[in-house]
Structures are given as C-alpha cells and as structure tokens.
Backbone as numpy.savetxt, mean C-alpha at the origin, in Angstrom:
# Nx Ny Nz CAx CAy CAz Cx Cy Cz
5.13 -17.97 -4.96 4.51 -17.50 -3.92 4.82 -15.84 -4.98
4.90 -15.61 -5.37 5.71 -13.56 -5.72 5.51 -12.48 -4.37
6.00 -11.71 -4.02 5.72 -10.84 -3.24 4.52 -9.72 -3.63
4.04 -9.58 -5.11 3.47 -9.09 -6.28 2.03 -10.29 -5.48
2.23 -11.32 -5.53 0.62 -12.26 -4.93 0.69 -11.98 -3.40
1.85 -12.20 -3.03 1.87 -11.56 -1.33 0.90 -10.06 -1.17
0.93 -9.51 -1.87 0.54 -8.27 -1.20 -0.21 -8.49 -1.87
-0.86 -8.02 -2.75 -2.37 -8.58 -3.64 -3.48 -9.57 -1.97
-2.74 -10.76 -2.06 -3.51 -11.79 -0.81 -3.88 -10.59 0.27
-2.37 -9.69 0.81 -2.36 -9.01 2.20 -4.17 -7.86 1.44
-4.42 -7.63 0.48 -4.89 -6.69 0.22 -5.86 -7.26 0.27
-6.10 -7.87 -0.54 -7.73 -9.49 0.02 -8.59 -9.20 1.13
-7.27 -9.68 2.27 -7.71 -10.10 3.70 -7.57 -8.87 3.92
-7.49 -7.66 3.78 -7.95 -6.74 3.92 -9.72 -6.23 4.09
-9.31 -5.76 2.86 -10.48 -6.21 1.69 -11.97 -6.21 2.83
-11.36 -7.24 3.02 -12.60 -8.50 3.36 -12.81 -7.79 4.87
-11.27 -7.10 5.81 -12.32 -5.77 7.09 -12.89 -5.07 6.90
-12.66 -4.51 5.33 -12.70 -3.14 5.24 -14.01 -3.38 4.45
-14.28 -2.01 4.73 -16.13 -1.97 3.85 -14.84 -1.96 1.98
-15.73 -2.45 1.01 -15.23 -1.95 -0.45 -15.51 -1.21 -0.93
-16.42 0.33 -0.52 -16.05 1.69 -0.63 -15.84 2.08 -0.73
-14.66 2.20 0.49 -13.04 2.66 0.46 -11.72 2.29 -0.04
-11.75 3.30 -0.95 -10.47 3.50 -1.92 -9.48 3.45 -1.48
-9.23 4.27 0.07 -7.84 4.91 0.30 -8.03 3.97 1.96
-6.36 3.67 1.87 -5.92 2.87 3.27 -5.66 4.22 4.28
-5.23 4.01 5.53 -4.51 4.03 5.97 -2.61 3.95 5.84
-1.80 4.55 7.03 -0.09 4.21 6.52 -0.55 2.86 7.50
-0.85 3.15 8.71 -1.01 1.58 8.68 -0.99 -0.21 8.53
-2.98 1.02 7.84 -3.50 -0.22 6.73 -2.85 -1.14 5.82
-1.49 0.24 5.19 -0.91 0.51 4.01 0.55 -0.92 4.34
0.63 0.02 5.55 2.55 -1.20 6.14 2.18 -2.51 5.55
0.44 -2.61 6.82 0.56 -3.97 6.76 -0.02 -4.81 5.73
0.10 -4.17 4.68 -0.52 -4.74 3.03 1.41 -5.51 2.50
1.38 -3.88 2.47 2.71 -4.23 2.20 3.96 -4.42 2.62
3.88 -5.50 4.21 4.49 -5.68 5.31 6.44 -5.16 5.12
5.86 -3.68 5.49 6.68 -2.98 5.61 5.90 -1.86 7.50
7.29 -1.70 7.98 6.98 -1.02 9.16 6.51 0.26 8.38
6.51 1.17 8.74 5.15 1.87 9.02 6.51 3.90 8.30
7.41 3.69 9.15 8.63 4.34 9.13 9.32 4.39 7.21
9.47 2.60 7.15 10.15 2.70 6.20 8.32 3.39 5.43
7.23 3.05 5.06 5.95 3.02 4.50 6.53 4.81 4.17
6.54 5.57 4.50 6.57 7.09 5.18 7.84 7.58 4.00
8.63 6.32 4.35 10.40 6.99 3.56 9.40 7.22 2.32
8.99 6.23 2.25 9.00 5.25 0.06 7.68 6.43 -0.04
7.01 6.93 0.52 5.99 8.71 0.31 6.94 9.70 0.08
7.18 9.77 1.26 8.21 11.64 1.21 8.72 10.72 0.02
9.45 9.53 -0.77 10.62 9.95 -1.32 9.60 10.22 -2.53
8.21 9.67 -3.27 7.26 10.03 -3.92 7.29 8.63 -4.90
7.40 7.69 -4.28 7.91 6.41 -5.39 6.26 5.44 -4.66
5.56 6.13 -3.63 3.55 5.52 -3.98 3.01 7.02 -3.47
2.07 7.08 -4.41 1.82 8.00 -4.06 0.44 8.60 -2.51
0.52 9.53 -2.27 -0.38 9.82 -1.21 -1.23 11.09 -1.34
-2.33 10.95 -0.50 -2.88 12.28 -0.64 -3.56 12.94 1.07
-3.49 14.22 1.15 -3.34 14.28 2.56 -4.96 14.82 3.32
-5.88 14.72 3.82 -7.19 14.85 4.41 -6.73 14.77 5.57
-6.91 16.66 5.72 -6.98 17.34 7.28 -6.23 16.97 7.54
-5.46 15.30 8.59 -4.35 15.75 9.04 -3.46 14.41 8.80
-5.06 13.48 8.18 -3.93 12.17 8.37 -3.88 12.00 6.15
-2.51 11.38 6.72 -2.17 10.74 5.19 -2.62 9.30 4.65
-3.52 9.51 3.65 -3.85 7.73 3.15 -3.67 7.78 1.66
-3.53 6.45 1.61 -3.31 5.83 0.33 -3.96 5.13 -0.77
-3.64 5.17 -1.86 -4.98 4.60 -3.38 -4.63 3.28 -2.72
-5.46 2.09 -2.41 -5.36 0.24 -2.98 -4.85 0.35 -4.09
-4.38 1.11 -4.89 -4.86 0.43 -6.66 -2.75 0.98 -6.38
-2.66 1.65 -5.59 -1.56 2.56 -5.52 -0.47 1.68 -5.23
-1.06 0.98 -4.05 -0.24 -0.02 -3.51 -0.08 -1.29 -5.13
-0.90 -1.28 -4.94 -0.42 -2.21 -6.59 0.32 -1.83 -7.42
0.23 -1.10 -7.66 0.90 -1.04 -8.77 2.96 -0.22 -8.45
3.00 -0.21 -7.41 4.12 -0.27 -6.40 4.60 -2.21 -6.79
4.14 -2.34 -5.89 4.64 -3.98 -5.58 4.51 -3.81 -7.21
4.08 -3.93 -8.04 4.59 -4.35 -9.49 5.76 -3.61 -10.15
5.87 -2.76 -10.03 6.79 -2.06 -10.51 8.02 -2.54 -9.41
7.81 -2.69 -8.68 8.85 -2.82 -7.61 9.36 -4.26 -8.32
8.52 -5.71 -8.45 8.37 -6.73 -8.79 9.10 -6.63 -10.29
9.47 -5.57 -11.03 9.54 -6.06 -12.25 10.91 -5.15 -11.95
11.43 -4.23 -11.71 12.72 -3.99 -11.16 13.93 -4.66 -10.55
13.22 -6.15 -9.74 14.01 -6.75 -9.18 14.30 -8.13 -10.01
13.88 -8.30 -11.31 13.46 -8.77 -11.95 15.98 -8.60 -13.01
C-alpha cells in the first residue's frame, strides 16, 4: 500500500466521522490524515506546499488539497 493510499484511507476514515458536507478540515484533522505532526504541517502550509485559508483565527485546509499534496509527494519520490 502506497503512502497516497494510506492518506486516502485515513481521509475516508475521517470523512466517516465528520459531516460529508464539510469541505475543509482543521490543522489537527489534516495532520492526522497525513500522519504528520501539527508543527510539520504548519511548516508545509507556511512554505506554500499545502494551500490553506484563514477564517477568523482558524486555519483550514481543503480536503482535496491534502490529496493533491500527497499525490505530488508520491510522484516526486519516484
């Protein structure tokens, strides 16, 4: 099973726990999906590797952005 497959499976697991209508996830949720620490995820966000948006004091990440990042990382690893 590739890293992308693992991330997609985790995304599916989290989708089962949260509303399907929710198109963004929080930093803790995204870190869990990617199996990264929150600090590393924030670093990737601030470097522009993973796009995010700020709503009030919260930083949110589109679910689709997580899949796109994982796919790019997998392609770069080859």
